[in-house]
C-alpha positions as CSV (number, residue, x, y, z in Angstrom):
1,M,-22.7,48.1,-22.9
2,M,-19.6,46.2,-21.1
3,T,-16.2,46.8,-22.4
4,D,-13.9,43.9,-23.3
5,A,-12.1,44.8,-20.1
6,E,-14.7,44.7,-18.0
7,R,-15.8,41.4,-19.2
8,Q,-12.3,39.7,-18.5
9,H,-12.6,41.4,-15.0
10,E,-16.3,39.7,-14.1
11,V,-15.1,36.3,-16.3
12,S,-11.7,36.8,-13.8
13,A,-13.6,37.3,-10.7
14,A,-15.8,34.6,-11.6
15,D,-13.2,32.1,-12.7
16,S,-11.1,33.1,-9.1
17,P,-12.7,30.9,-6.5
18,M,-11.4,28.0,-8.6
19,R,-8.3,29.0,-8.9
20,E,-8.1,29.5,-5.2
21,H,-9.3,26.2,-4.4
22,A,-6.7,24.7,-7.1
23,A,-4.7,26.3,-5.4
24,D,-5.0,24.9,-1.6
25,P,-2.9,23.0,-0.5
26,V,-4.2,19.1,-0.8
27,R,-4.4,17.8,3.0
28,Q,-3.3,14.6,4.0
29,N,-6.2,12.9,6.0
30,Y,-4.6,12.8,9.5
31,V,-7.2,11.6,11.5
32,G,-8.0,8.4,9.3
33,M,-4.3,7.0,9.6
34,A,-3.7,7.8,13.4
35,F,-7.3,5.5,13.5
36,L,-5.3,3.0,11.5
37,V,-2.1,3.5,13.5
38,F,-4.1,3.3,16.6
39,L,-6.1,0.1,15.2
40,A,-2.4,-2.0,13.9
41,L,-1.1,-0.9,17.3
42,L,-4.2,-2.9,18.6
43,G,-3.2,-5.4,16.3
44,I,0.3,-6.1,17.6
45,A,-1.0,-6.0,21.6
46,Y,-3.1,-8.9,20.6
47,V,-0.6,-10.8,19.2
48,G,1.3,-9.9,21.8
49,M,-0.9,-11.0,24.7
50,S,-1.7,-14.2,22.5
51,L,2.0,-15.1,23.5
52,S,1.1,-15.9,26.8
53,Y,-1.5,-18.0,26.8
54,G,0.3,-20.2,23.8
55,W,-0.8,-20.9,19.9
56,S,-0.8,-24.7,20.3
57,A,-2.4,-26.8,22.6
58,E,-1.9,-30.8,23.8
59,T,-5.5,-31.5,23.0
60,N,-6.4,-29.4,20.0
61,P,-4.3,-27.8,17.3
62,L,-5.1,-24.7,18.3
63,G,-4.7,-23.8,21.5
64,P,-6.3,-20.5,23.6
65,G,-3.7,-17.7,22.0
66,A,-4.0,-18.7,17.9
67,A,-7.6,-16.7,17.7
68,P,-6.4,-13.7,18.8
69,A,-3.1,-13.6,17.6
70,A,-4.8,-14.7,13.6
71,L,-6.9,-11.5,14.5
72,G,-4.3,-9.5,15.3
73,I,-1.2,-10.6,12.3
74,L,-5.3,-9.8,10.2
75,L,-5.6,-6.6,12.0
76,I,-1.9,-5.5,11.4
77,A,-1.9,-5.9,7.5
78,G,-5.4,-4.8,6.4
79,C,-4.4,-1.4,8.8
80,L,-1.2,-1.3,6.5
81,V,-2.8,-2.2,3.3
82,L,-5.2,0.7,4.0
83,L,-2.6,3.2,5.2
84,V,-0.5,2.4,1.6
85,Q,-4.1,2.9,-0.1
86,E,-4.3,6.0,1.7
87,V,-0.7,7.6,0.7
88,R,-1.4,6.6,-2.9
89,S,-4.7,8.4,-2.9
90,H,-3.1,11.6,-1.4
91,R,-0.2,11.3,-3.7
92,R,-2.4,11.0,-7.2
93,A,-4.8,14.5,-5.2
94,I,-1.3,15.8,-5.1
95,A,-0.3,14.8,-8.6
96,A,-4.0,15.7,-9.7
97,A,-3.9,19.4,-8.1
98,A,-0.7,20.1,-10.0
99,Q,-2.4,19.3,-13.3
100,G,-4.9,22.0,-12.3
101,I,-7.9,19.3,-11.6
102,P,-9.3,20.8,-8.5
103,P,-10.2,18.2,-5.7
104,S,-13.8,17.6,-5.1
105,E,-15.4,18.1,-2.1
106,A,-16.1,14.2,-1.4
107,A,-12.4,14.1,-1.1
108,A,-12.1,15.9,1.0
109,P,-10.8,14.3,4.7
110,G,-12.8,14.9,7.7
111,V,-15.0,13.8,11.2
112,R,-17.0,12.4,8.5
113,D,-14.4,9.6,7.9
114,L,-14.5,8.5,11.6
115,V,-18.0,7.5,11.6
116,K,-18.0,4.3,10.3
117,P,-14.9,2.5,12.3
118,V,-16.1,4.6,15.5
119,L,-19.2,2.5,14.5
120,I,-17.9,-0.5,14.1
121,L,-15.7,-0.4,17.0
122,L,-18.8,0.7,19.3
123,I,-20.8,-2.2,17.9
124,V,-18.2,-4.6,18.5
125,V,-17.1,-3.6,22.1
126,A,-21.1,-4.1,22.6
127,G,-21.1,-7.6,20.6
128,L,-18.3,-8.5,23.4
129,M,-19.8,-6.9,26.5
130,L,-23.3,-9.1,25.3
131,T,-21.3,-12.6,25.5
132,P,-21.4,-13.6,28.7
133,V,-25.2,-12.9,28.8
134,V,-26.2,-14.3,25.4
135,G,-22.9,-16.4,24.5
136,M,-20.7,-15.7,21.6
137,M,-22.4,-18.2,19.3
138,I,-25.6,-15.9,19.9
139,A,-23.5,-11.9,19.8
140,M,-21.5,-12.0,16.9
141,P,-24.0,-12.8,14.6
142,L,-26.1,-10.3,16.3
143,V,-22.7,-7.9,15.5
144,V,-22.4,-8.7,12.3
145,L,-26.5,-8.6,11.9
146,A,-26.0,-4.7,13.3
147,I,-22.7,-3.4,11.2
148,A,-24.8,-4.9,8.1
149,L,-28.3,-2.4,8.8
150,F,-26.5,0.7,10.9
151,V,-23.2,0.7,8.8
152,E,-23.7,-1.4,5.9
153,K,-26.9,0.3,5.2
154,L,-28.2,-3.3,4.0
155,K,-31.8,-4.4,3.7
156,P,-33.0,-6.8,6.6
157,V,-33.0,-9.7,4.5
158,P,-29.7,-9.7,3.6
159,A,-28.6,-8.9,6.6
160,L,-30.5,-11.4,8.4
161,I,-28.9,-13.7,6.0
162,M,-25.4,-13.2,6.6
163,A,-26.5,-13.1,10.4
164,A,-27.1,-16.5,10.1
165,V,-24.3,-17.6,7.7
166,T,-22.5,-16.0,10.1
167,A,-23.5,-18.2,13.3
168,V,-23.7,-21.4,11.0
169,M,-20.0,-21.4,10.1
170,L,-18.9,-20.3,13.9
171,W,-20.2,-23.4,14.6
172,L,-19.2,-25.4,11.8
173,V,-16.0,-24.6,11.7
174,F,-15.0,-24.0,15.5
175,Q,-17.6,-26.5,17.1
176,Q,-17.3,-29.3,14.6
177,L,-13.6,-29.0,12.6
178,L,-11.8,-27.6,15.4
179,S,-13.9,-28.9,19.0
180,I,-12.6,-25.1,19.9
181,R,-15.8,-24.3,22.6
182,F,-17.1,-20.9,23.0
183,P,-17.6,-18.9,25.6
184,T,-21.8,-19.8,27.1
185,N,-24.1,-17.8,28.3
186,L,-25.6,-17.9,31.8
187,I,-27.7,-21.1,30.6
188,G,-24.9,-22.7,29.5
189,L,-26.0,-22.1,25.7
């Protein structure tokens, strides 16, 4: 038979890993934040380089530097929003830990957090390398298709619909509405 002291010792020993886990400091996701800062700096570089191309042209309302500038600004804004969300999330985790709520394993930052952004970056780079071979009108829908299938894990039919809508929207907006010609492939498509 167990005495009260033995039971209390057994309960406190079983509870100690939870206490140790709750006492761990909540770690900031520095890897993810560093990647966001890198992407923001890349956006700043895009905007800076677009200034040398000009944002308007005599024949078109948009010049060759307008698209890189817009993408750079969107990249900077998106990274700033994600950085603010990361800081707020970290503050909430610290507050929860102060109240004794143990952090979940899913909330712990790590290398897994970078898999999606790095995969997206690799797919976009592959799409840019594919552009001279197949043309922009084919390469960009392929990039959307690859991201939908391999990053977002969508089923093939919705992913193909997204790629088709991307191709139609690119053609409508840039070639029909704005009269901007995309880079073509080796046979002129």
